[in-house]
C-alpha angles and dihedrals in degrees: 000000000000115000113249112261094238090061095049123093091217118014120207110250133194132183119214120203122178112207139183126181094328104111097146095056092038088059090056092050093049091049089057092048091051090060099053122144090218106112100193131088110305127179122187114210119192116190123195143116116306110258093030111143088240092066094074091046092051094049092047090054093051095252124139115249119211124186110238092221092234095306113181094199142044089240093056092046091052090049090054089052092047090056088059098040117106105185145101100239127034124201123194130203139144135257095250101063138109104223118215111228093241097046098107093043093050094054100037095053092068093063088077083082111082095216094058110101093160139359133189141166143216123285126211137180112259102267096216136064091306086081129054121233092259092048088055090049089052090050092051088050094048090051097046114141095237123356098057100018091123092070090083091214101118102016109143126181124226091242128049092253119030134165116268135187096200134031121203111249090227094059114029142116129195141180106259090222090060092050090050090050095054094038098246122262124356106270115251095010114152107192125350088048091128093050092049093050092047090051091054091046092055091043087057089060100261127128130233125202142189129222107207092205100048094096125179119198105225122183113233123222124247118268095264094050094041091057089056090045093052093046088054090050091055092051098045095044091058092044089050090050088051089056094040107029091189088071094065115120133179092233093067091053090048093054090046088061092051099089096049091045091052091049091047091051092050090049092050092047092049093047093046093046093050093047102051105289092119128053095237097194084065103027094182093056107092095145120137091263097049099083136021120273113268146107093286092059090048090051088057101040101042096058090044092050092047090049090052091050090049090053092051093049091049093049094045093045091050093047092050095042129107104248116124086215094071109133132141092264096048094044091050091055095043096092091060092052091042091055092049091049094047090048093048095044090047092053089052091051092049090049090053092048090051092052094047103040106023111029091027087216111107088177126172121337115250120243128224091208127069106237098174 
C-alpha cells in the first residue's frame, strides 16, 4: 500500500492540464511549469485529442501527452488523465494560464497536514499588458466583494490557510487517494465539474482549504465569449444542484430572478412615463416636484432609484474587491459588465428551471466551447 503523502519526505506530484486547440497558450503554461521551484518529482500530463496542435508542444516541453479517448467534456478528459496518473498529489490547471514559479511548491506544502484533502488558491487575470482592458474589467467584476462573490474566482480568506467548500478547477491540488475514493469528476459534466467533485469530497468526510497567496494568473475571455461562459455557468450550476441537492444556494435563485425583475422594472417605468410619471415639457426632470403624486410617478422613480442603488453597489463592490486590476477606469466600467453577467447567468438559471420543472427533461448540459 502506498505511503500517505504527509508521511513522505518528498511526495510524487503531477499536474494535469486538459487542452483543446490552444497550442499557443499551452506553450506559455508549460514554460511556467518548467521553471518551478518545487524540487521533488513532478510529472506534467497534458490530455487532449490525438493530432491536436498542442501535442507537439507538450512533447517538446517534456510533458506526457495522453489521448482523451474522444472525451466531450473537461471532466471526462481529466478522468482519463487520472487513470494514467501514478502520483501522490494531483494539481489541476488550464491551458490558458501564466504559472507562477512557486505555484506547485505553495500548494504541495500543505499536504504535510493530515486533514488537507485538497487545497487551492485564487486566480486573477494578469494585470499588465498580457490582458486587454476589457479582460481586466471582467476580472474586476468577477472579484467584486459582493455582487459576483459566488464566482469563486478571487475569493481570498483572511488567514493564509482557510476552510473552503469549493476549489477553482484552474488552481487546485488534491490527494490522489481521495480522488480515487470519490471516483474523480462526475462523468459527462460540462461546467461545474470541480464544484460537484468538491461537494462529493466534503460529503465523504474530507476537508478542503484555500491558500490566499497561491495565486494563478488566468487569462479572461473577451466580453462576447464571457457572456456565453457565464450563461453556461448558470445552467450547469442549477443542473448540478438538481443532481446534488446539497449544492443548492439562495444566491443562484436570486440571480435567476434578475432578468424578469429587470423586464418588470422597465415595463413599470415605461407605463409610468407614458401615463404622466414624467414631466414631458422637461423630459430630464424626474425630481419629486416635477409631476403630481400618484402611482405613475412611483412607477418612474422606483426603477430609477433601484438602478442607482445597483450602480452604487457595483462600483463599491468592485472597488473593495480583490482583483489586482482595480483602477479608476476598470472600476467605473464594472457595473456594465456586472449587469451583463447577472443577465447571462440568470438566463442560464431560467433555462435550467425550464428543463427541470416544465419540460421534465434536464438533458445534457450545454457547452461554451466548440468541441467538434
